[in-house]
C-alpha positions as CSV (number, residue, x, y, z in Angstrom):
1,M,-84.4,101.9,-37.2
2,E,-81.7,104.5,-37.7
3,K,-80.1,105.7,-34.5
4,R,-78.2,109.0,-34.7
5,Q,-75.9,110.4,-32.0
6,H,-77.0,114.0,-32.8
7,P,-80.3,115.3,-34.2
8,R,-79.9,116.8,-37.7
9,I,-81.4,120.1,-38.9
10,A,-82.1,121.0,-42.5
11,V,-80.0,123.9,-43.8
12,K,-78.8,125.4,-47.0
13,Y,-75.4,126.9,-46.3
14,R,-72.6,127.5,-48.7
15,S,-69.4,125.6,-47.8
16,H,-65.8,125.2,-48.9
17,F,-63.5,122.3,-48.1
18,T,-59.9,121.3,-48.5
19,S,-58.1,118.0,-47.7
20,K,-55.2,117.7,-45.4
21,G,-53.6,114.8,-47.3
22,P,-53.8,114.3,-51.1
23,M,-55.2,117.5,-52.4
24,V,-59.0,117.6,-52.7
25,A,-60.8,120.9,-52.6
26,G,-64.2,122.1,-53.6
27,D,-67.3,124.0,-52.8
28,G,-70.7,122.6,-51.9
29,E,-74.0,123.1,-50.3
30,L,-74.3,122.0,-46.7
31,C,-77.7,120.3,-46.5
32,D,-77.9,118.8,-43.0
33,L,-76.2,119.9,-39.9
34,S,-75.8,118.4,-36.5
35,S,-73.5,119.2,-33.6
36,G,-71.4,116.2,-34.6
37,G,-71.2,116.5,-38.4
38,C,-73.0,117.4,-41.7
39,R,-73.9,116.3,-45.2
40,V,-72.5,118.2,-48.1
41,A,-73.8,118.2,-51.7
42,S,-70.8,118.8,-54.1
43,K,-69.5,117.7,-57.5
44,A,-66.0,117.3,-56.0
45,G,-65.2,113.7,-55.5
46,V,-64.1,112.8,-52.0
47,S,-63.3,109.4,-50.5
48,V,-64.3,107.8,-47.3
49,G,-61.7,108.5,-44.6
50,T,-60.5,111.7,-46.1
51,E,-59.6,114.4,-43.5
52,L,-61.0,117.8,-44.5
53,E,-60.9,121.4,-43.2
54,L,-64.5,122.8,-43.7
55,C,-65.6,126.3,-43.9
56,I,-69.4,126.9,-43.4
57,F,-71.0,130.1,-44.5
58,S,-74.2,130.7,-42.4
59,E,-76.7,133.3,-43.5
60,D,-77.2,134.2,-39.9
61,D,-73.6,135.2,-39.2
62,P,-71.1,137.2,-41.3
63,N,-68.2,135.2,-39.9
64,P,-67.8,131.7,-41.4
65,L,-67.6,128.6,-39.2
66,M,-64.2,127.0,-39.5
67,V,-64.1,123.3,-38.7
68,D,-60.4,122.3,-38.4
69,G,-61.0,118.5,-38.8
70,A,-63.9,116.7,-40.5
71,T,-63.6,113.0,-41.5
72,V,-65.6,111.8,-44.5
73,R,-67.7,108.9,-43.2
74,W,-69.7,108.1,-46.4
75,A,-69.7,109.3,-50.0
76,R,-72.2,108.9,-52.8
77,L,-72.7,110.5,-56.1
78,A,-72.5,114.3,-55.6
79,E,-72.7,114.2,-51.8
80,F,-70.9,113.0,-48.7
81,G,-71.2,113.0,-44.9
82,V,-68.6,114.1,-42.4
83,S,-68.2,113.9,-38.7
84,F,-66.4,116.7,-36.9
85,T,-63.2,115.4,-35.4
86,K,-61.4,118.6,-34.6
87,I,-63.4,121.7,-33.8
88,R,-62.6,124.6,-31.5
89,P,-65.0,125.2,-28.6
90,P,-66.3,128.6,-29.8
91,V,-67.2,127.1,-33.2
92,Q,-68.8,124.1,-31.5
93,R,-70.9,126.4,-29.4
94,R,-72.0,128.4,-32.5
95,I,-73.0,125.1,-34.3
96,N,-74.9,123.9,-31.2
97,D,-76.7,127.3,-31.0
98,L,-77.7,126.9,-34.7
99,C,-79.0,123.4,-34.1
100,R,-81.1,124.5,-31.2
101,K,-82.7,127.4,-33.1
102,L,-83.8,125.3,-36.2
103,I,-86.2,122.5,-36.6
104,P,-84.7,119.0,-36.5
105,L,-85.2,116.5,-39.4
106,K,-87.1,113.4,-38.6
């Protein structure tokens, strides 16, 4: 049985990411979101352990969510998962609010 630290919600948000180390950048579709991380579908290849800056474009808000640090925890063909490692409190509150408003995945 899978045990998650944070419940995930299904979303379809546009995203953009850039790495802090060796240059990796790309666009993707954010598919799952939780208060602690997300899953991104993208053709850009990223490796486990890569530190990213992530910009999330929510349809509900004209201002993008800027996550200062997101570590790639897993990567598969055309998708990867990150945990938020450096996030400003106002951004964390906005993500928490989104997660409370939407229906969690099972």
